[in-house]
PDB file of N, H, CA, C and O in Angstrom:
ATOM      1  N   MET A   1      39.982 -21.580  -8.917  1.00  0.00           N
ATOM      2  CA  MET A   1      39.974 -20.335  -8.199  1.00  0.00           C
ATOM      3  C   MET A   1      41.418 -19.893  -8.002  1.00  0.00           C
ATOM      4  O   MET A   1      42.265 -20.678  -7.576  1.00  0.00           O
ATOM      5  N   LYS A   2      41.686 -18.646  -8.310  1.00  0.00           N
ATOM      6  H   LYS A   2      40.998 -18.008  -8.655  1.00  0.00           H
ATOM      7  CA  LYS A   2      43.037 -18.110  -8.192  1.00  0.00           C
ATOM      8  C   LYS A   2      43.351 -17.780  -6.743  1.00  0.00           C
ATOM      9  O   LYS A   2      42.453 -17.577  -5.925  1.00  0.00           O
ATOM     10  N   THR A   3      44.639 -17.730  -6.441  1.00  0.00           N
ATOM     11  H   THR A   3      45.368 -17.894  -7.105  1.00  0.00           H
ATOM     12  CA  THR A   3      45.076 -17.446  -5.075  1.00  0.00           C
ATOM     13  C   THR A   3      44.601 -16.073  -4.624  1.00  0.00           C
ATOM     14  O   THR A   3      44.212 -15.905  -3.469  1.00  0.00           O
ATOM     15  N   SER A   4      44.628 -15.097  -5.512  1.00  0.00           N
ATOM     16  H   SER A   4      44.945 -15.233  -6.451  1.00  0.00           H
ATOM     17  CA  SER A   4      44.171 -13.751  -5.148  1.00  0.00           C
ATOM     18  C   SER A   4      42.689 -13.751  -4.782  1.00  0.00           C
ATOM     19  O   SER A   4      42.265 -12.988  -3.914  1.00  0.00           O
ATOM     20  N   GLU A   5      41.905 -14.596  -5.433  1.00  0.00           N
ATOM     21  H   GLU A   5      42.250 -15.216  -6.138  1.00  0.00           H
ATOM     22  CA  GLU A   5      40.478 -14.703  -5.108  1.00  0.00           C
ATOM     23  C   GLU A   5      40.282 -15.411  -3.780  1.00  0.00           C
ATOM     24  O   GLU A   5      39.380 -15.065  -3.017  1.00  0.00           O
ATOM     25  N   ILE A   6      41.123 -16.402  -3.498  1.00  0.00           N
ATOM     26  H   ILE A   6      41.856 -16.683  -4.117  1.00  0.00           H
ATOM     27  CA  ILE A   6      41.008 -17.147  -2.248  1.00  0.00           C
ATOM     28  C   ILE A   6      41.333 -16.246  -1.064  1.00  0.00           C
ATOM     29  O   ILE A   6      40.720 -16.365  -0.003  1.00  0.00           O
ATOM     30  N   ARG A   7      42.293 -15.346  -1.244  1.00  0.00           N
ATOM     31  H   ARG A   7      42.791 -15.249  -2.106  1.00  0.00           H
ATOM     32  CA  ARG A   7      42.685 -14.440  -0.154  1.00  0.00           C
ATOM     33  C   ARG A   7      41.551 -13.509   0.252  1.00  0.00           C
ATOM     34  O   ARG A   7      41.547 -13.008   1.377  1.00  0.00           O
ATOM     35  N   LEU A   8      40.601 -13.268  -0.622  1.00  0.00           N
ATOM     36  H   LEU A   8      40.604 -13.675  -1.535  1.00  0.00           H
ATOM     37  CA  LEU A   8      39.472 -12.373  -0.325  1.00  0.00           C
ATOM     38  C   LEU A   8      38.398 -13.057   0.517  1.00  0.00           C
ATOM     39  O   LEU A   8      37.515 -12.383   1.048  1.00  0.00           O
ATOM     40  N   LEU A   9      38.457 -14.380   0.647  1.00  0.00           N
ATOM     41  H   LEU A   9      39.174 -14.927   0.215  1.00  0.00           H
ATOM     42  CA  LEU A   9      37.448 -15.124   1.404  1.00  0.00           C
ATOM     43  C   LEU A   9      37.662 -14.946   2.908  1.00  0.00           C
ATOM     44  O   LEU A   9      38.777 -14.704   3.370  1.00  0.00           O
ATOM     45  N   SER A  10      36.576 -15.071   3.651  1.00  0.00           N
ATOM     46  H   SER A  10      35.670 -15.268   3.276  1.00  0.00           H
ATOM     47  CA  SER A  10      36.672 -15.014   5.113  1.00  0.00           C
ATOM     48  C   SER A  10      37.137 -16.368   5.643  1.00  0.00           C
ATOM     49  O   SER A  10      37.197 -17.351   4.905  1.00  0.00           O
ATOM     50  N   GLU A  11      37.462 -16.402   6.928  1.00  0.00           N
ATOM     51  H   GLU A  11      37.413 -15.603   7.528  1.00  0.00           H
ATOM     52  CA  GLU A  11      37.918 -17.650   7.541  1.00  0.00           C
ATOM     53  C   GLU A  11      36.848 -18.727   7.490  1.00  0.00           C
ATOM     54  O   GLU A  11      37.158 -19.895   7.255  1.00  0.00           O
ATOM     55  N   GLU A  12      35.591 -18.350   7.707  1.00  0.00           N
ATOM     56  H   GLU A  12      35.339 -17.402   7.898  1.00  0.00           H
ATOM     57  CA  GLU A  12      34.498 -19.315   7.669  1.00  0.00           C
ATOM     58  C   GLU A  12      34.346 -19.913   6.276  1.00  0.00           C
ATOM     59  O   GLU A  12      34.120 -21.113   6.122  1.00  0.00           O
ATOM     60  N   GLN A  13      34.474 -19.061   5.268  1.00  0.00           N
ATOM     61  H   GLN A  13      34.658 -18.086   5.393  1.00  0.00           H
ATOM     62  CA  GLN A  13      34.367 -19.542   3.898  1.00  0.00           C
ATOM     63  C   GLN A  13      35.538 -20.468   3.565  1.00  0.00           C
ATOM     64  O   GLN A  13      35.359 -21.477   2.884  1.00  0.00           O
ATOM     65  N   LEU A  14      36.736 -20.124   4.046  1.00  0.00           N
ATOM     66  H   LEU A  14      36.881 -19.304   4.600  1.00  0.00           H
ATOM     67  CA  LEU A  14      37.899 -20.974   3.812  1.00  0.00           C
ATOM     68  C   LEU A  14      37.722 -22.336   4.465  1.00  0.00           C
ATOM     69  O   LEU A  14      38.046 -23.363   3.870  1.00  0.00           O
ATOM     70  N   LEU A  15      37.208 -22.342   5.688  1.00  0.00           N
ATOM     71  H   LEU A  15      36.945 -21.508   6.171  1.00  0.00           H
ATOM     72  CA  LEU A  15      36.982 -23.617   6.379  1.00  0.00           C
ATOM     73  C   LEU A  15      35.966 -24.468   5.623  1.00  0.00           C
ATOM     74  O   LEU A  15      36.117 -25.687   5.535  1.00  0.00           O
ATOM     75  N   ALA A  16      34.942 -23.835   5.083  1.00  0.00           N
ATOM     76  H   ALA A  16      34.819 -22.845   5.154  1.00  0.00           H
ATOM     77  CA  ALA A  16      33.945 -24.568   4.294  1.00  0.00           C
ATOM     78  C   ALA A  16      34.569 -25.137   3.014  1.00  0.00           C
ATOM     79  O   ALA A  16      34.288 -26.272   2.629  1.00  0.00           O
ATOM     80  N   LYS A  17      35.413 -24.341   2.367  1.00  0.00           N
ATOM     81  H   LYS A  17      35.641 -23.419   2.679  1.00  0.00           H
ATOM     82  CA  LYS A  17      36.088 -24.808   1.153  1.00  0.00           C
ATOM     83  C   LYS A  17      37.020 -25.970   1.462  1.00  0.00           C
ATOM     84  O   LYS A  17      37.101 -26.923   0.687  1.00  0.00           O
ATOM     85  N   ILE A  18      37.727 -25.900   2.592  1.00  0.00           N
ATOM     86  H   ILE A  18      37.661 -25.126   3.221  1.00  0.00           H
ATOM     87  CA  ILE A  18      38.627 -26.985   2.992  1.00  0.00           C
ATOM     88  C   ILE A  18      37.838 -28.264   3.224  1.00  0.00           C
ATOM     89  O   ILE A  18      38.246 -29.338   2.782  1.00  0.00           O
ATOM     90  N   THR A  19      36.718 -28.153   3.913  1.00  0.00           N
ATOM     91  H   THR A  19      36.387 -27.280   4.272  1.00  0.00           H
ATOM     92  CA  THR A  19      35.871 -29.317   4.176  1.00  0.00           C
ATOM     93  C   THR A  19      35.381 -29.940   2.872  1.00  0.00           C
ATOM     94  O   THR A  19      35.425 -31.159   2.701  1.00  0.00           O
ATOM     95  N   ASP A  20      34.920 -29.104   1.966  1.00  0.00           N
ATOM     96  H   ASP A  20      34.884 -28.114   2.104  1.00  0.00           H
ATOM     97  CA  ASP A  20      34.439 -29.607   0.668  1.00  0.00           C
ATOM     98  C   ASP A  20      35.562 -30.297  -0.111  1.00  0.00           C
ATOM     99  O   ASP A  20      35.360 -31.361  -0.696  1.00  0.00           O
ATOM    100  N   ALA A  21      36.738 -29.683  -0.112  1.00  0.00           N
ATOM    101  H   ALA A  21      36.902 -28.818   0.363  1.00  0.00           H
ATOM    102  CA  ALA A  21      37.861 -30.244  -0.868  1.00  0.00           C
ATOM    103  C   ALA A  21      38.310 -31.574  -0.261  1.00  0.00           C
ATOM    104  O   ALA A  21      38.682 -32.494  -0.989  1.00  0.00           O
ATOM    105  N   ARG A  22      38.275 -31.677   1.067  1.00  0.00           N
ATOM    106  H   ARG A  22      37.973 -30.929   1.658  1.00  0.00           H
ATOM    107  CA  ARG A  22      38.647 -32.943   1.704  1.00  0.00           C
ATOM    108  C   ARG A  22      37.647 -34.045   1.383  1.00  0.00           C
ATOM    109  O   ARG A  22      38.029 -35.199   1.189  1.00  0.00           O
ATOM    110  N   GLU A  23      36.372 -33.691   1.328  1.00  0.00           N
ATOM    111  H   GLU A  23      36.062 -32.753   1.486  1.00  0.00           H
ATOM    112  CA  GLU A  23      35.357 -34.673   0.944  1.00  0.00           C
ATOM    113  C   GLU A  23      35.566 -35.114  -0.502  1.00  0.00           C
ATOM    114  O   GLU A  23      35.431 -36.294  -0.823  1.00  0.00           O
ATOM    115  N   GLU A  24      35.897 -34.155  -1.374  1.00  0.00           N
ATOM    116  H   GLU A  24      36.007 -33.196  -1.113  1.00  0.00           H
ATOM    117  CA  GLU A  24      36.159 -34.500  -2.765  1.00  0.00           C
ATOM    118  C   GLU A  24      37.371 -35.427  -2.875  1.00  0.00           C
ATOM    119  O   GLU A  24      37.363 -36.371  -3.665  1.00  0.00           O
ATOM    120  N   LEU A  25      38.415 -35.155  -2.079  1.00  0.00           N
ATOM    121  H   LEU A  25      38.422 -34.388  -1.438  1.00  0.00           H
ATOM    122  CA  LEU A  25      39.605 -36.007  -2.094  1.00  0.00           C
ATOM    123  C   LEU A  25      39.261 -37.418  -1.635  1.00  0.00           C
ATOM    124  O   LEU A  25      39.751 -38.393  -2.205  1.00  0.00           O
ATOM    125  N   MET A  26      38.422 -37.534  -0.609  1.00  0.00           N
ATOM    126  H   MET A  26      38.024 -36.743  -0.146  1.00  0.00           H
ATOM    127  CA  MET A  26      38.015 -38.851  -0.132  1.00  0.00           C
ATOM    128  C   MET A  26      37.243 -39.598  -1.231  1.00  0.00           C
ATOM    129  O   MET A  26      37.467 -40.787  -1.453  1.00  0.00           O
ATOM    130  N   ASN A  27      36.337 -38.891  -1.910  1.00  0.00           N
ATOM    131  H   ASN A  27      36.155 -37.924  -1.730  1.00  0.00           H
ATOM    132  CA  ASN A  27      35.579 -39.513  -2.995  1.00  0.00           C
ATOM    133  C   ASN A  27      36.490 -39.944  -4.138  1.00  0.00           C
ATOM    134  O   ASN A  27      36.289 -41.001  -4.736  1.00  0.00           O
ATOM    135  N   LEU A  28      37.488 -39.127  -4.437  1.00  0.00           N
ATOM    136  H   LEU A  28      37.652 -38.268  -3.952  1.00  0.00           H
ATOM    137  CA  LEU A  28      38.434 -39.484  -5.498  1.00  0.00           C
ATOM    138  C   LEU A  28      39.219 -40.741  -5.123  1.00  0.00           C
ATOM    139  O   LEU A  28      39.483 -41.595  -5.970  1.00  0.00           O
ATOM    140  N   ARG A  29      39.585 -40.844  -3.859  1.00  0.00           N
ATOM    141  H   ARG A  29      39.371 -40.150  -3.171  1.00  0.00           H
ATOM    142  CA  ARG A  29      40.312 -42.035  -3.404  1.00  0.00           C
ATOM    143  C   ARG A  29      39.449 -43.280  -3.548  1.00  0.00           C
ATOM    144  O   ARG A  29      39.942 -44.332  -3.956  1.00  0.00           O
ATOM    145  N   PHE A  30      38.165 -43.172  -3.216  1.00  0.00           N
ATOM    146  H   PHE A  30      37.765 -42.318  -2.884  1.00  0.00           H
ATOM    147  CA  PHE A  30      37.258 -44.306  -3.385  1.00  0.00           C
ATOM    148  C   PHE A  30      37.138 -44.684  -4.864  1.00  0.00           C
ATOM    149  O   PHE A  30      37.116 -45.864  -5.214  1.00  0.00           O
ATOM    150  N   GLN A  31      37.060 -43.670  -5.719  1.00  0.00           N
ATOM    151  H   GLN A  31      37.077 -42.711  -5.434  1.00  0.00           H
ATOM    152  CA  GLN A  31      36.945 -43.937  -7.150  1.00  0.00           C
ATOM    153  C   GLN A  31      38.198 -44.612  -7.690  1.00  0.00           C
ATOM    154  O   GLN A  31      38.109 -45.466  -8.572  1.00  0.00           O
ATOM    155  N   ILE A  32      39.355 -44.242  -7.173  1.00  0.00           N
ATOM    156  H   ILE A  32      39.427 -43.548  -6.456  1.00  0.00           H
ATOM    157  CA  ILE A  32      40.613 -44.886  -7.604  1.00  0.00           C
ATOM    158  C   ILE A  32      40.586 -46.365  -7.227  1.00  0.00           C
ATOM    159  O   ILE A  32      40.955 -47.221  -8.031  1.00  0.00           O
ATOM    160  N   VAL A  33      40.149 -46.662  -6.009  1.00  0.00           N
ATOM    161  H   VAL A  33      39.849 -45.966  -5.357  1.00  0.00           H
ATOM    162  CA  VAL A  33      40.137 -48.043  -5.530  1.00  0.00           C
ATOM    163  C   VAL A  33      39.164 -48.895  -6.335  1.00  0.00           C
ATOM    164  O   VAL A  33      39.446 -50.054  -6.643  1.00  0.00           O
ATOM    165  N   THR A  34      38.025 -48.314  -6.670  1.00  0.00           N
ATOM    166  H   THR A  34      37.797 -47.373  -6.419  1.00  0.00           H
ATOM    167  CA  THR A  34      37.025 -49.078  -7.407  1.00  0.00           C
ATOM    168  C   THR A  34      37.271 -49.069  -8.915  1.00  0.00           C
ATOM    169  O   THR A  34      36.564 -49.746  -9.661  1.00  0.00           O
ATOM    170  N   GLY A  35      38.265 -48.309  -9.363  1.00  0.00           N
ATOM    171  H   GLY A  35      38.839 -47.759  -8.757  1.00  0.00           H
ATOM    172  CA  GLY A  35      38.604 -48.285 -10.776  1.00  0.00           C
ATOM    173  C   GLY A  35      37.749 -47.365 -11.613  1.00  0.00           C
ATOM    174  O   GLY A  35      37.765 -47.467 -12.840  1.00  0.00           O
ATOM    175  N   GLN A  36      37.004 -46.474 -10.995  1.00  0.00           N
ATOM    176  H   GLN A  36      36.991 -46.391  -9.999  1.00  0.00           H
ATOM    177  CA  GLN A  36      36.120 -45.575 -11.734  1.00  0.00           C
ATOM    178  C   GLN A  36      36.818 -44.299 -12.177  1.00  0.00           C
ATOM    179  O   GLN A  36      36.354 -43.631 -13.100  1.00  0.00           O
ATOM    180  N   LEU A  37      37.921 -43.954 -11.538  1.00  0.00           N
ATOM    181  H   LEU A  37      38.299 -44.497 -10.787  1.00  0.00           H
ATOM    182  CA  LEU A  37      38.602 -42.693 -11.837  1.00  0.00           C
ATOM    183  C   LEU A  37      39.621 -42.902 -12.951  1.00  0.00           C
ATOM    184  O   LEU A  37      40.530 -43.724 -12.838  1.00  0.00           O
ATOM    185  N   THR A  38      39.451 -42.148 -14.018  1.00  0.00           N
ATOM    186  H   THR A  38      38.712 -41.480 -14.110  1.00  0.00           H
ATOM    187  CA  THR A  38      40.397 -42.257 -15.129  1.00  0.00           C
ATOM    188  C   THR A  38      41.406 -41.121 -15.119  1.00  0.00           C
ATOM    189  O   THR A  38      42.531 -41.291 -15.587  1.00  0.00           O
ATOM    190  N   ASP A  39      41.021 -39.961 -14.592  1.00  0.00           N
ATOM    191  H   ASP A  39      40.107 -39.823 -14.211  1.00  0.00           H
ATOM    192  CA  ASP A  39      41.912 -38.797 -14.543  1.00  0.00           C
ATOM    193  C   ASP A  39      42.547 -38.715 -13.153  1.00  0.00           C
ATOM    194  O   ASP A  39      42.041 -38.024 -12.268  1.00  0.00           O
ATOM    195  N   THR A  40      43.642 -39.417 -12.977  1.00  0.00           N
ATOM    196  H   THR A  40      44.053 -39.978 -13.695  1.00  0.00           H
ATOM    197  CA  THR A  40      44.275 -39.480 -11.658  1.00  0.00           C
ATOM    198  C   THR A  40      44.971 -38.181 -11.273  1.00  0.00           C
ATOM    199  O   THR A  40      45.353 -38.013 -10.115  1.00  0.00           O
ATOM    200  N   SER A  41      45.142 -37.270 -12.209  1.00  0.00           N
ATOM    201  H   SER A  41      44.832 -37.407 -13.149  1.00  0.00           H
ATOM    202  CA  SER A  41      45.777 -35.995 -11.880  1.00  0.00           C
ATOM    203  C   SER A  41      44.891 -35.150 -10.966  1.00  0.00           C
ATOM    204  O   SER A  41      45.372 -34.219 -10.319  1.00  0.00           O
ATOM    205  N   ARG A  42      43.608 -35.471 -10.914  1.00  0.00           N
ATOM    206  H   ARG A  42      43.218 -36.227 -11.440  1.00  0.00           H
ATOM    207  CA  ARG A  42      42.697 -34.729 -10.021  1.00  0.00           C
ATOM    208  C   ARG A  42      43.069 -34.916  -8.562  1.00  0.00           C
ATOM    209  O   ARG A  42      42.814 -34.030  -7.746  1.00  0.00           O
ATOM    210  N   LEU A  43      43.670 -36.054  -8.214  1.00  0.00           N
ATOM    211  H   LEU A  43      43.878 -36.773  -8.877  1.00  0.00           H
ATOM    212  CA  LEU A  43      44.117 -36.259  -6.833  1.00  0.00           C
ATOM    213  C   LEU A  43      45.157 -35.213  -6.450  1.00  0.00           C
ATOM    214  O   LEU A  43      45.058 -34.579  -5.399  1.00  0.00           O
ATOM    215  N   LYS A  44      46.142 -35.044  -7.303  1.00  0.00           N
ATOM    216  H   LYS A  44      46.223 -35.560  -8.156  1.00  0.00           H
ATOM    217  CA  LYS A  44      47.213 -34.078  -7.045  1.00  0.00           C
ATOM    218  C   LYS A  44      46.657 -32.660  -6.999  1.00  0.00           C
ATOM    219  O   LYS A  44      47.041 -31.873  -6.134  1.00  0.00           O
ATOM    220  N   GLN A  45      45.765 -32.331  -7.916  1.00  0.00           N
ATOM    221  H   GLN A  45      45.454 -32.971  -8.618  1.00  0.00           H
ATOM    222  CA  GLN A  45      45.168 -30.999  -7.952  1.00  0.00           C
ATOM    223  C   GLN A  45      44.389 -30.709  -6.677  1.00  0.00           C
ATOM    224  O   GLN A  45      44.465 -29.608  -6.132  1.00  0.00           O
ATOM    225  N   THR A  46      43.646 -31.690  -6.208  1.00  0.00           N
ATOM    226  H   THR A  46      43.584 -32.585  -6.651  1.00  0.00           H
ATOM    227  CA  THR A  46      42.829 -31.506  -5.008  1.00  0.00           C
ATOM    228  C   THR A  46      43.708 -31.367  -3.772  1.00  0.00           C
ATOM    229  O   THR A  46      43.432 -30.539  -2.904  1.00  0.00           O
ATOM    230  N   ARG A  47      44.762 -32.171  -3.687  1.00  0.00           N
ATOM    231  H   ARG A  47      44.986 -32.843  -4.393  1.00  0.00           H
ATOM    232  CA  ARG A  47      45.678 -32.053  -2.544  1.00  0.00           C
ATOM    233  C   ARG A  47      46.338 -30.679  -2.511  1.00  0.00           C
ATOM    234  O   ARG A  47      46.486 -30.079  -1.447  1.00  0.00           O
ATOM    235  N   ARG A  48      46.726 -30.194  -3.661  1.00  0.00           N
ATOM    236  H   ARG A  48      46.606 -30.681  -4.526  1.00  0.00           H
ATOM    237  CA  ARG A  48      47.357 -28.869  -3.721  1.00  0.00           C
ATOM    238  C   ARG A  48      46.359 -27.762  -3.396  1.00  0.00           C
ATOM    239  O   ARG A  48      46.719 -26.761  -2.776  1.00  0.00           O
ATOM    240  N   LEU A  49      45.113 -27.937  -3.811  1.00  0.00           N
ATOM    241  H   LEU A  49      44.820 -28.750  -4.314  1.00  0.00           H
ATOM    242  CA  LEU A  49      44.083 -26.955  -3.492  1.00  0.00           C
ATOM    243  C   LEU A  49      43.850 -26.891  -1.992  1.00  0.00           C
ATOM    244  O   LEU A  49      43.702 -25.802  -1.436  1.00  0.00           O
ATOM    245  N   ILE A  50      43.814 -28.040  -1.328  1.00  0.00           N
ATOM    246  H   ILE A  50      43.934 -28.924  -1.779  1.00  0.00           H
ATOM    247  CA  ILE A  50      43.652 -28.077   0.117  1.00  0.00           C
ATOM    248  C   ILE A  50      44.820 -27.358   0.785  1.00  0.00           C
ATOM    249  O   ILE A  50      44.620 -26.570   1.709  1.00  0.00           O
ATOM    250  N   ALA A  51      46.030 -27.627   0.321  1.00  0.00           N
ATOM    251  H   ALA A  51      46.192 -28.267  -0.430  1.00  0.00           H
ATOM    252  CA  ALA A  51      47.209 -26.978   0.890  1.00  0.00           C
ATOM    253  C   ALA A  51      47.150 -25.462   0.689  1.00  0.00           C
ATOM    254  O   ALA A  51      47.523 -24.698   1.580  1.00  0.00           O
ATOM    255  N   ARG A  52      46.680 -25.033  -0.479  1.00  0.00           N
ATOM    256  H   ARG A  52      46.377 -25.654  -1.202  1.00  0.00           H
ATOM    257  CA  ARG A  52      46.558 -23.601  -0.747  1.00  0.00           C
ATOM    258  C   ARG A  52      45.552 -22.961   0.206  1.00  0.00           C
ATOM    259  O   ARG A  52      45.812 -21.898   0.771  1.00  0.00           O
ATOM    260  N   TYR A  53      44.400 -23.616   0.381  1.00  0.00           N
ATOM    261  H   TYR A  53      44.189 -24.479  -0.078  1.00  0.00           H
ATOM    262  CA  TYR A  53      43.392 -23.095   1.314  1.00  0.00           C
ATOM    263  C   TYR A  53      43.947 -23.010   2.730  1.00  0.00           C
ATOM    264  O   TYR A  53      43.763 -22.000   3.410  1.00  0.00           O
ATOM    265  N   GLU A  54      44.623 -24.062   3.179  1.00  0.00           N
ATOM    266  H   GLU A  54      44.772 -24.883   2.627  1.00  0.00           H
ATOM    267  CA  GLU A  54      45.141 -24.086   4.546  1.00  0.00           C
ATOM    268  C   GLU A  54      46.236 -23.047   4.756  1.00  0.00           C
ATOM    269  O   GLU A  54      46.334 -22.460   5.833  1.00  0.00           O
ATOM    270  N   THR A  55      47.053 -22.817   3.746  1.00  0.00           N
ATOM    271  H   THR A  55      46.974 -23.294   2.870  1.00  0.00           H
ATOM    272  CA  THR A  55      48.108 -21.812   3.849  1.00  0.00           C
ATOM    273  C   THR A  55      47.514 -20.420   3.988  1.00  0.00           C
ATOM    274  O   THR A  55      47.957 -19.630   4.821  1.00  0.00           O
ATOM    275  N   ILE A  56      46.519 -20.123   3.178  1.00  0.00           N
ATOM    276  H   ILE A  56      46.159 -20.765   2.501  1.00  0.00           H
ATOM    277  CA  ILE A  56      45.894 -18.805   3.229  1.00  0.00           C
ATOM    278  C   ILE A  56      45.107 -18.638   4.523  1.00  0.00           C
ATOM    279  O   ILE A  56      45.061 -17.541   5.079  1.00  0.00           O
ATOM    280  N   LEU A  57      44.493 -19.701   5.004  1.00  0.00           N
ATOM    281  H   LEU A  57      44.530 -20.592   4.553  1.00  0.00           H
ATOM    282  CA  LEU A  57      43.802 -19.644   6.298  1.00  0.00           C
ATOM    283  C   LEU A  57      44.791 -19.320   7.401  1.00  0.00           C
ATOM    284  O   LEU A  57      44.507 -18.508   8.282  1.00  0.00           O
ATOM    285  N   ARG A  58      45.950 -19.954   7.350  1.00  0.00           N
ATOM    286  H   ARG A  58      46.180 -20.614   6.635  1.00  0.00           H
ATOM    287  CA  ARG A  58      46.999 -19.689   8.352  1.00  0.00           C
ATOM    288  C   ARG A  58      47.479 -18.241   8.261  1.00  0.00           C
ATOM    289  O   ARG A  58      47.749 -17.620   9.289  1.00  0.00           O
ATOM    290  N   GLU A  59      47.589 -17.698   7.056  1.00  0.00           N
ATOM    291  H   GLU A  59      47.369 -18.202   6.221  1.00  0.00           H
ATOM    292  CA  GLU A  59      47.973 -16.305   6.891  1.00  0.00           C
ATOM    293  C   GLU A  59      46.955 -15.384   7.548  1.00  0.00           C
ATOM    294  O   GLU A  59      47.326 -14.415   8.211  1.00  0.00           O
ATOM    295  N   HIS A  60      45.672 -15.684   7.366  1.00  0.00           N
ATOM    296  H   HIS A  60      45.371 -16.471   6.828  1.00  0.00           H
ATOM    297  CA  HIS A  60      44.617 -14.891   7.992  1.00  0.00           C
ATOM    298  C   HIS A  60      44.729 -14.936   9.508  1.00  0.00           C
ATOM    299  O   HIS A  60      44.581 -13.919  10.185  1.00  0.00           O
ATOM    300  N   GLN A  61      44.993 -16.126  10.031  1.00  0.00           N
ATOM    301  H   GLN A  61      45.113 -16.952   9.481  1.00  0.00           H
ATOM    302  CA  GLN A  61      45.066 -16.281  11.490  1.00  0.00           C
ATOM    303  C   GLN A  61      46.277 -15.553  12.068  1.00  0.00           C
ATOM    304  O   GLN A  61      46.180 -14.981  13.154  1.00  0.00           O
ATOM    305  N   THR A  62      47.404 -15.558  11.378  1.00  0.00           N
ATOM    306  H   THR A  62      47.483 -16.023  10.496  1.00  0.00           H
ATOM    307  CA  THR A  62      48.577 -14.861  11.907  1.00  0.00           C
ATOM    308  C   THR A  62      48.439 -13.356  11.791  1.00  0.00           C
ATOM    309  O   THR A  62      49.002 -12.628  12.608  1.00  0.00           O
ATOM    310  N   LYS A  63      47.708 -12.866  10.803  1.00  0.00           N
ATOM    311  H   LYS A  63      47.250 -13.457  10.138  1.00  0.00           H
ATOM    312  CA  LYS A  63      47.460 -11.432  10.688  1.00  0.00           C
ATOM    313  C   LYS A  63      46.641 -10.931  11.867  1.00  0.00           C
ATOM    314  O   LYS A  63      46.907  -9.859  12.410  1.00  0.00           O
ATOM    315  N   GLU A  64      45.640 -11.718  12.258  1.00  0.00           N
ATOM    316  H   GLU A  64      45.424 -12.589  11.817  1.00  0.00           H
ATOM    317  CA  GLU A  64      44.775 -11.321  13.363  1.00  0.00           C
ATOM    318  C   GLU A  64      45.506 -11.380  14.696  1.00  0.00           C
ATOM    319  O   GLU A  64      45.247 -10.574  15.590  1.00  0.00           O
ATOM    320  N   GLY A  65      46.415 -12.329  14.826  1.00  0.00           N
ATOM    321  H   GLY A  65      46.625 -12.984  14.100  1.00  0.00           H
ATOM    322  CA  GLY A  65      47.154 -12.497  16.075  1.00  0.00           C
ATOM    323  C   GLY A  65      48.244 -11.467  16.257  1.00  0.00           C
ATOM    324  O   GLY A  65      48.667 -11.212  17.384  1.00  0.00           O
ATOM    325  N   ALA A  66      48.710 -10.871  15.181  1.00  0.00           N
ATOM    326  H   ALA A  66      48.367 -11.078  14.265  1.00  0.00           H
ATOM    327  CA  ALA A  66      49.829  -9.915  15.263  1.00  0.00           C
ATOM    328  C   ALA A  66      49.382  -8.543  15.666  1.00  0.00           C
ATOM    329  O   ALA A  66      50.204  -7.634  15.778  1.00  0.00           O
TER     330      ALA A  66
END
């Protein structure tokens, strides 16, 4: 999902996406420990996606507060 598409989401949708991405990150960590994960770059991608969601959520919150 592109950043421009993420900016169009509501705060509730962003919070849901953050929750889903955090669950995916937890599952990826379990897979790394058990040796099931072969594509370790997904960890980095998921962490960056979470950061992108949280940054845009923060932008939404500061717009409303201003």
